[in-house]
N, C-alpha and C positions, 0 to 999 in steps of 0.2 A: 377693923372694917376695911374691906377692899377698896381700891381706888374707884372701881365702878359703882359701888355702893355710895361712896362719898360724893361722886359726880351726880348720881341720881338724887341724892339728898339735897345737894346744892341747887340742882335744877328745880326741884320741888319748892324749895324756899324761894327761889327767884319768881316762879310762877304764882306761888302764894301772894307774894308782895305785889306783883303785877295785877293780879285779879282784885286785891284789896284796893289798889289805886284805881282800877277801873270802876269798882263799885262807888268810890268816893267821887270820881268824875261824873258819874251818872246823877249824883245828888246835888251838884253845884252847877249853877249856870255859868257857861264859859264866855258868854258874850262875844265881843269882837277881838278878844285877846288871842292874837296869832299864836303866840308862844304856847299858851295853855291848849289851843286847838291842835297844834302840831304834836305835843306831848300826848294828849288824849288820843289822837289818831294812831300814833305809834304803839301805845298801850292796847288800844282796841285791836289793832293788826296782829299783835304778839298773843293776845289771849283768845281771840276768836277761833283759832283751830282747836282749842280745848273746850271752850264754852259752846260753840255752835253745835256740835253733835250732841252734847248733854242737853241743851236747850230743846232739841227735836224729840228728846226722849221723856224729859221731865216737863210736865205741863206747868203753866202758871197757876199760882195759888193765890187767889184773891187779887190778881193783878201783879203779884210779886214774882220776879224771876228768881227762882232757886238754883239756877245752874251754878253760880259762884260758890255756894255752900257745897253742893254736890262735888264740884271740881276740886276744892280744897280737900275735902274727905278723901276723894280718889287719889289725889297727889300724895297725901300722907300715908295712905294704905300702900301705894306702890313704893314709896321710899322705905316704909317700914319692912316690906317684904324683901327689898334688895338688902337691907341691913341685916336681916335674919339669915339671908343666903350666904352672906359673907362670913 
């Protein structure tokens, strides 16, 4: 596997993790904990460039935001495509 494919695969795994953390943060009340709020803010800022455009295309289903699932699938697809090109 080429270095570019490895880098894309690494980035895809990082964003997979960040998206999953974002989903978890959306399920728990953060309260007044500044540390958690800061971490959540950083995670939201890092993932919004990926999830925002997807959210504009994929509608809510029963009040559920499916953009994280779509984003993870797209990240894996791109990662696999780069792996096959190498």
